Structures are given as structure tokens and as C-alpha cells.
C-alpha positions as CSV (number, residue, x, y, z in Angstrom):
1,M,11.8,-109.2,-34.5
2,P,10.1,-105.8,-33.3
3,K,9.8,-104.9,-29.3
4,A,7.1,-102.9,-28.0
5,R,7.1,-101.5,-24.7
6,T,4.2,-101.8,-22.3
7,R,3.4,-100.5,-18.9
8,Y,0.8,-102.0,-16.3
9,F,-1.2,-100.1,-14.1
10,S,-3.7,-100.8,-10.9
11,M,-5.0,-104.2,-11.1
12,L,-2.6,-105.8,-13.8
13,R,0.3,-104.6,-12.0
14,Q,-0.8,-106.2,-8.9
15,F,-1.1,-109.6,-10.7
16,I,2.3,-109.8,-12.3
17,G,4.2,-107.3,-9.9
18,I,6.0,-105.2,-12.6
19,A,5.3,-102.0,-13.8
20,A,6.8,-101.9,-17.3
21,E,8.5,-104.3,-19.8
22,E,9.6,-104.9,-23.5
23,I,7.9,-107.7,-25.4
24,E,9.3,-109.1,-28.4
25,V,6.8,-110.1,-31.2
26,P,7.1,-111.5,-34.4
27,E,7.2,-109.0,-37.5
28,N,3.7,-107.9,-38.8
29,S,2.1,-108.8,-35.5
30,T,-1.1,-106.7,-34.6
31,L,-2.2,-105.3,-31.3
32,N,-4.4,-108.5,-30.6
33,D,-1.2,-110.5,-31.2
34,F,0.8,-108.4,-28.9
35,I,-2.0,-108.9,-26.0
36,L,-1.6,-112.6,-26.7
37,S,2.0,-112.4,-26.1
38,V,1.4,-110.6,-22.7
39,V,-0.7,-113.4,-21.7
40,K,1.6,-116.1,-22.9
41,K,4.4,-114.2,-20.8
42,H,2.2,-113.9,-17.7
43,E,-0.4,-116.8,-17.8
44,A,-2.0,-115.1,-14.7
45,L,-3.4,-112.4,-16.8
46,R,-5.4,-114.8,-19.0
47,N,-8.7,-115.2,-17.2
48,V,-8.4,-111.2,-16.1
49,L,-8.2,-110.0,-19.7
50,F,-10.1,-112.6,-21.6
51,N,-13.5,-113.7,-21.3
52,K,-14.6,-117.6,-22.0
53,E,-14.8,-117.1,-25.7
54,G,-11.2,-115.8,-25.8
55,K,-11.9,-112.0,-26.5
56,L,-10.8,-109.2,-24.3
57,R,-13.2,-108.4,-21.4
58,E,-15.4,-105.4,-21.5
59,G,-13.8,-103.0,-19.3
60,F,-10.4,-103.0,-20.8
61,A,-9.3,-100.5,-23.1
62,V,-6.0,-100.6,-25.4
63,A,-3.9,-97.3,-25.9
64,Y,-1.3,-97.4,-28.8
65,N,1.4,-94.7,-28.6
66,A,-1.0,-92.5,-26.6
67,E,-4.1,-93.2,-28.7
68,M,-7.1,-95.0,-27.7
69,I,-7.8,-97.9,-30.2
70,P,-11.4,-99.3,-30.9
71,R,-11.7,-103.0,-30.3
72,T,-12.3,-103.3,-34.1
73,K,-9.1,-102.2,-34.9
74,L,-6.9,-104.5,-32.6
75,N,-6.7,-107.2,-35.4
76,S,-5.4,-104.7,-38.1
77,R,-3.2,-102.3,-36.4
78,R,0.4,-103.5,-36.9
79,L,3.4,-103.1,-34.5
80,R,6.6,-101.3,-35.2
81,D,9.9,-101.7,-33.1
82,G,9.9,-99.0,-30.2
83,D,5.8,-98.9,-30.0
84,E,4.3,-98.4,-26.7
85,V,1.0,-100.4,-26.0
86,I,-0.9,-100.1,-22.7
87,I,-3.8,-102.3,-21.6
88,L,-5.9,-100.4,-19.3
89,W,-8.6,-101.2,-16.9
90,S,-11.3,-98.7,-17.7
91,I,-13.1,-97.7,-14.3
92,G,-16.6,-96.5,-14.7
93,G,-18.6,-94.5,-12.6
94,G,-20.8,-91.6,-12.2
């Protein structure tokens, strides 16, 4: 099974108390599957990351190997062993 590395920043780090970890996912897992694996491991993030419909909340973005991934691609982009996935809390302002 592939392992992907993730790092946690700001609010997410505060919720779970760690800065980084590797998460093992089944073969052919997507980025969305990875996010669900993170939430399964850290249940405290469920209401932070997902809205009532179970979709990633607005205000969060996903970086895959240093590339920002559109939400429309989260269910189609497949993970490989050694990939890095970061869930970022986007902060808007002006």
C-alpha cells in the first residue's frame, strides 16, 4: 500500500497537535480518499474540514506535490507512494 506524507499548518496543527505524518492508503486511492483517511485517523478534523453534506469546506485547498489541485480533480488524481499532500486553510483578505 502506498504511503503519502502530509504536513499540517495553522489551525489543523492546533487541532491534532502534530506537524507532519505519513498515512498509508489503499492502491489506486485518490486525493479525496487521502483526505478521508486523514479524517478517519484524526476524527477531530471531520467538522473542521467537511460541511454538513460531507464535502470539503470552502476555505480549504489541497496541494499535491507542491501543485494546487482544483476541487474538481480531487476524485480523479491518484496517489503514488512517496507523494506529499497538504490540506491548506486558505486565508482571504484584502
